Structures are given as C-alpha cells and as structure tokens.
N, C-alpha and C positions, 0 to 999 in steps of 0.2 A: 185685417180688413175685412168687411162684411161683403156677403155676395152681391153681383151687381145685379140691379132689377135690369132685365132688357128691354129694349123700345119694343113696340109693336110690330108684327110681320115677322117674316122669317128671318131668322139670327143666327149667324154662325161665328163660332169662335175659331180667330185665325191667329197661329202663331206663324209668323212669315221669314223667320230664321232658323231653321232646325237642321241639327246635326244628329245622324244615330250613327255613334262610334262604332258599336257593335250590334250586327243585325242576325246574330246567330240566334237569339230569341226576341223574335218580334213580339209577341205575347206579354214579355217583360216590358219591353219599351212602351207600347200601347197602356198598360195598365200604369204604367209610371206618368205618362201623360194625361192620363183620364183622371188621376189623383190630384197632379196640379193644376187642371182645369177647376174640378169641384172645390178645391181650396178657394178659387176666385169666384166660381159662379153657381156654386149651391149643387144641391142634389138632385135637381130634376134631369129628367133623359135629355141630353145636350148633343149637338152636331157641331163638329168641329172641324177643321182643317189644318195638317201641317205642313207648309210647303219647305220641302226638301231641299237644301243647298248646299250640296255636296262638291267638294272637287271632282274632274272627271275621272281620276285615279282611283276614286273610291265610289265603285259602281252599286250605292245602296239602293236605289230605286230599280234598278235591273235585277239586283237580287231580290227584291220583294215582290217584285213583277211575276219572276220564276215561281216563286213559293206559291202564288195566286193561281198560276198555270197549273200548277202538278195539284191544285185543289187541297192543299194543306191549311188547316186553320190556325198554324202556329206551333208552338212548343206544348201548348195545353189548348183545350177546346174553348176556352175563354172568350176567342176574339175567332171570327172566321173573314179572311182575307180575301177578296173575290176583284176581279176586273171590273171595270166600269164600262161605258160605250165609247171610250177617247183612251187614245196612248198615254197620255200623260198623267192618268190618275188610277189610284186603287180605293177600293173602300173596305173598311174594317168595321164590323158591327159586332157587338157583344150579347149578351142573352137577355140584358135590361133594356135594349133598346138603343142605347149609346151608339152614335155612328161618328168615326174618326176619318176622313178623307185624307189621304196621302198623295200629294200633288209632286210631279216631278219638278225639279230646278237645277241650278248650279252654281257655284260658286267660281267666280274667275278672278284672276289678278293681272292687273294691266301692266302697261310698261312703265308705269310712274309707280309702281309697287300700291296699287290702289285696289280695293275690293269693288266688285260689282256681282250684284245676284243677279241671276236670269230665271224669274218666278214663272211658274207654269209652263216650263218648256222644257224638253227631252235635254239631257246632258250632253251635248254634242258640240260647243263651240270651244275655240282655242283660248289659249292664256297667252299672253304676251302683247296685245294689241293695246294702242293708246286709248286713253277713256274715252273719246269721240268714238273711236272705230269700235270699241266692245259695245258700247250702248246701242250704236246702230245695229251692230251683228245680233243683239239680243232682241230688238224690233224686229228685224228682216226674219227672225226664227219664229218669230210669234209670240214672244216671252214680254213679261214687265220686266224692264231695267229698275232696280233699287240700289243705292248707294249706301251701304251701312256704315254707320258708326262703327269707331273702333279706337281702342287705347291707343293715343299717341299718333293715329293713322290722319287725323284731320285738322292737326297743327302743322305751323310753320310751311314749306314750301307745298307740301302736298294738301294742306290746309288750304292755300290761295288757290291749287289747280281747283278744287272741289267748288269753292266759293265763284271761280271764274266760270267754271262749268255751268253752274245753276243759272249765275246770271244770263247765260245766253239760251236756256231752253224756253223753247216757243211751242205750247199747245202739243207736245207730242208726249206719251206716256211715259212717266218718270216716277218713282218715289225715292225719298229718304228713308233710312232706317235707324231705329232707337233701338237698342237690345238690353235685356235684363242685366248685362255685366257692366252697365255703365254706374259706376258710384255714387250714393245718392247725395254726396257733397259736389259731383261734378256737375253743378246746376246750369251753367252757361255754355252752350252749344251755339254758336254764332252762324253757323248754316242751318241750324233748325229754324232760326227766326227768319232767315232769307228763305228759306224754302216755303215756309208759311206765308209769308210775305207774297210770295212770287206763285200762290195757289199750288204750291206741289205739296201733296200730302205725305204725312209722315206715318209710317206703318212700324208696329212694335214686332219684335220677334226675340224668342228668349238665348238664341247663340249660345248653346250648351256649351261649355268645357266639360273634356274628358275629366278632368280633376275637380270639378265643382258638379257633375252629372246629376248626383242624387239630389243635391240642393236646389240646382236649377236647370231641370232637363227640361225636353219640350212640351209645351203647353205651360209653362210657369210666367209668359209675359207675351202678352198680342192685343188684338182689337177684335171686338164684337163689329161685325159687317151686317147691316141691316139691309139685306138685299135679296134678291129670288136667287134660288140655286137650284139647277138641274141635277136630280141625283143619278142621271145618265151621262152627264158630263160636267161633273162640280168643277173641274180645272177650269172649264172654258167660263162656266158661267160664274165662277169667281172672279176670273180676269176681269170679265164687264162689269161686276159690282164693284169692283175696286176701282175701276176708271170711269164708273158714272157720277156724276155731279152731284145726284139726288140720294146717292148711297150715303147713309150715316155710318161714322165709324167712333167708337167709343173705346177708349184704353182701359186694359185690366191688367194686374200684376204690380209688383214692387220694384224699384231699383235695387241694386247690391248693398249691401252694408259696407260701411268701409273696412271693419275685419277682414270680413271673407274676399273683398275686393284685393286687397294686400296680400292675403294667403295664396287667393289663386294665381296673381301674377308672379309671385315669387314661385309655386311649384311649376308655372308652366314654362320658367327660364331654367328651372333644374331637371326639367324633364327631358 
C-alpha cells in the first residue's frame, strides 16, 4: 500500500486500540510502532498518538509514567519519555523529530461480556457493570467511550445488544471501533453500517495480540485526524478533535489476511 498523502493542516496518526504486552523495553515498543506507521505513512517526521486500552490489572500507563518521572529515556537513548501538562498523556520523542504521544485509557468488560474502551481517561473504572452504565461511567470520568468490534462478540445475542444500544444513542460522545485483526473476508459488519447511518464515527485500532505482535503491533492500523493538537495537553485536545464534527478522519492500514487470522485464533485458544 503506498503512503497516504495527509490533508492540509495539523495531522495526527492515531491508533485507538493499543495493548503493550511487555513494557520492560519501551524503546523497542516505540521503535516498532514507528516502523509500522512508516509503512503506511512514509518517511517524513510524524506526530502520532497511541491510545492505551489496557485492563485495570495491567498498569501499563502507570509504569510508563513512573519511567518518565524518573527521567529515564527508555532502554536505550533512542527515545526520550517525558510528562506533559496533563495526567493522561506522555510524550515520547526521538532524535529525528518523530513524536509519539501515549494516551491513557482502559479496556472494560461489561456484565453482558462485551468490551468498552475508555479513551483519553485514567484506568480507574470498574468492570462488570451493564453496557449502559459502563458507557455512562466512561463519560462521567471525562473519557470517550468506544465499542470495539471483536471476533464473535457482535454476533447473536450480544450483537443484538450492541445494535439496540446504538439505536438509542442521542447526541452523546460515542465511537465504534474497527481493528486490524478483522479478516479481509469479513466484509459485512451490520453495526458499522448502523453507526455510520446514525452519525457515529468509526475509529480504527490495531488491537495487537501477543501471538501476532510483531506482525500487527501498535501503529499498524488507525486513522489520520485532521485537527489542532496542543502538545502540552495532547490527550484532551485529541479528544476534542475526535468529537468535533469539522475534524476529518482518514483510515490507514490493512485488514488481516485469512491465513494469519486463522493462525492467530488457533494460537489464542491454545495459549
């Protein structure tokens, strides 16, 4: 796929569904994300945001924030990790002028066994509430709720719950999420069509699996967001850009191949 020509203005490459399965070497993780972004967006210095969506039991953002507070540049000197002017973000910058913002967030599991992502918010919310209550708590915490597609999770009874929920949305922040693990042959997602018809935006995220991390890691699947970004408050300004109707959102990245999709699903069930 050729590099995407970004629109005019301030453009941020955003991966809205990121898991860092191992934060012992943040330098390697950032280098991997940059390489994935380069494959889609070309070689010019870029600004990107990785929206962390870890469960509360995996305190990735807290670990990264501690590293930044101790003044460590990472495992090597390639990236410098620093605090910003807000509690929900960190800035990583390399020698070439590339900037990757790490934005706090959380993956939540509802009483219906559905996933909700709390974007741009500290991971402090409880699991186990129903879908309506979970989305409400995310908004009350100042986060953006996103309902991520998952293999088998939007079919049958749970698919009907998602569809009924989307039908009741009325002018409140909400996104649905596509991810790079969706196989290319899975073309029809009724809830995506429903969301688009209802004015609900679809955000892309890599949702990297541990078994396929090297192939589909952070930065491999996302959106270009055309909107202003305040480097002192990147999390809050990104949230504003995502919810602004004037902001343009352009996709990048490819869906999973059938072979890799089947191999990953088998690996997940055997792990």
